[in-house]
Phi, psi and omega in degrees: 000133176275137181297145178276166180161180180252120179294134178216155170275138180274140177287121183295342180272353180291137180146192184236132178276185180297141182263155178299150182270359175213156185274156177302149178074352179248004180233144173283160180298323179294318179297317180297317179298318179298318180297318180295315181296318179297320179296315179296319178298317180296317179295318179298319180295315180295321179295318179298316179298317181298315181295320181292319179291324182290325185270345182260145176296135184259005188234035175096150183295336181279002180070040180251167183225128182268000180292153173270083188276137177236132181239141181225128171285137180232147184222154164249120176253118183305142179304136180096349178268133177226142176252166184297162179301134179084004179289161179300132175231121178249159176305150181281156175300319181300310181295325179293314179296319178297321178295317179296321178295321178289336181279332187300129177235337184237312188208153173217121175246130180234125172259126192214158179275305181205173181230117170218079187264357185226165173301326180302321182294323184259001179056047180237173175229047187270121180302332183288355175286351183304320182297317178296320179294325177293320178299313180299318180299319178294322178298319181293339180277340188300313180302328178293336177271004180086014179269126178280119183248126175236136180233121171257122185229150176297144182305119185297142173275178183299333183265000185290133171293135183246358187297322179296317181294321176296317180297320179297314179298318181291338178282345182116355176288157177251126184243132173235129176265125182266119185277067181297325176305321179284322186283317186226349185087008180240211177226169170272096187262356182297150178221097174209159177239147171230124184241120176055022182063020187228323182243157180207158169231139172216137181173201188269350188283126174279168173280075191211129181301331179293334178290349179261332187226344187234357179230139180277120185232157173216137177208186178229137172252131179241126184247149174053050185219073184296331181295319177287318181299321179298319182289319176295329178300331178293327175292318177298317181298330176293315176300317183298318179296326181279354178276359177285134179307130178079010182297153174233157181283121181289145176226108355278174174289144176304156188299332184287353174266353185282166180220154173258359184256116183203191184298328181275325180229074180291162176284126179266126181202175174256125173252118184054044177065019179236134182301138179210155173238121194229147170203163174253137174251166184212155174220161352284175183305326183296339181264005181266114176285175181305133177090343183280126177287130176294146186300318178297318179298321178295315181297314180294326178294321178298320177294314185295329183271354177292138179249336185243306185212157172227116178247129186233135171232115183210144182294314186233129179229112181217124174279047178214173163283142189258329188246001178286149179222157176301155184301329182288347183289140179248019181301137177272176181301144175296155182299128184292347180281354178277131176299341184262349195287148171203144185287143178284149169268109189280003183255006178233144173276153176302146181215157177289136184217081189266021187306311182282316182301316179298320183292325176294315179296322178296318179298320179293313187285313187274325186245001180058034176285139178275126182244130172233131182235126179245106185258152178285148180225116175205180188290345179262007178298143174291123182297335179290346181292325191290322174299324178292321177296318177297321179297317179295318179296331182289349177296330179298137183213129183294333181278319181270348179063031168292141185241100176223128177229138178232128177232161175247144179251122183249117176274121182291157180217133171286174179301318180291318181294328180294342180276348180285124184291140175051057180221182176059061178213153172276105188263010183302155179212070183220166176216143177224136178233184176289353182241331193212162171241135179235117180240111188242184179238004186245144167285164188259075169216166193304316185302324185294336183257343183254336185229334189260141180281120178216173180207164181208149173259124179245123182238117177262119178214123180250343179275183178261147180292149181291320184241277186272006182098157179288168175302319180298315180294322179294320179293323177297322179295322176297316180298314180299319178301311183290319181300320184265007183277171178288352181268359182255134179224143181294144182299335180281346180274069188298330183298332183279334188239338188299329182278349184239348182257120178088148180290148180236000000 
């Protein structure tokens, strides 16, 4: 049972400052003044050191990292889905999260969209919710073990389940809701964990039991890599600062939020004993401190630097804004329990947004890059997505030998599984080329890059892995498995998908 209570935001100023070093009537006024001055001097010195260390690179002027970093691709494969014998199998999101929880000794920071970890949250009686309930139970135990838990979550809408957040607060965790609708017109859509400032998870999985057993997800876990964790931590600290009631986005961001690791000067390190150049990108632009590559810029750069192929797996692909509505519309926020949901900005009309679509077409036309796109297909798909997908596929031409293929990925559902709300979809958000791997938290439509908070891990690797292959090679293997599976269908095969993709 989760404890009951009223969810509240904690005042960041709440707490206790330094106490006097002597009691009244036992200290002279001069002694007391000296003690106060010494205390203030010490605090000022520690603050100065903290700011200098936070804003300066800690891993050498060349942007290198001496940690022995290990990265693992992790997936959630919906119950009932099976791939052929010998297909790629990665650790599950559930086992990875349980491992990270068991590893935590000092701190756990989670950036999240919403929380529905139990049957109670979704008003279901689904046995597969057990994994989410186990994760929540382990999270609630962490403060008792002396682990400091912080959760940054998107500001809940009127329909948001709050029981998980209340339980977390009552366990001793600190929860801050970031009012992204007020700040940018979007949501906090990011999904990542930071453990002990050393390990991390980033990927498509929400804090939702369905993300463990009923939705297809992909992410990356990075172990023993304080240099990467520290940099991702700066993005978390930005969310944390904006979780204060009445907060505003600073212009510019203070120096301690800045980074030296970006598309131009990535962090050089070894991932699984293989050379790599890595950085984190972030969206929207207003949340990017100095040096941080904007997520759209990172994504377009990965496309632009590809020489041979670009393979994309994403739930939603639209060269438009997806959640904007005309001003006369009175639509309320989409249900937060949906992996696809984001609130509409009711003050903007929908608009054409071809930034990514144009760049893919340019790569095909100018550099003869082969493009394959695997989009999600479920009953909540935007029906307007499919004409755009058909248009992209139509670029392929036997005479000019342009190479573009578009497929849809359909997650099968039994009668019982079909009753689970907002489930049974390929929720992946990644891209892999002959040069790089991009693992993100955003769907590919305009709102996610201009208004919504998201992040991505970009890994540049051109060599071959020493043992199990590079991250790029492993991600490519996942794409090939899904592309060639029985769950993938060509966009021109309308008979297979038109009756199940998009609301009717």
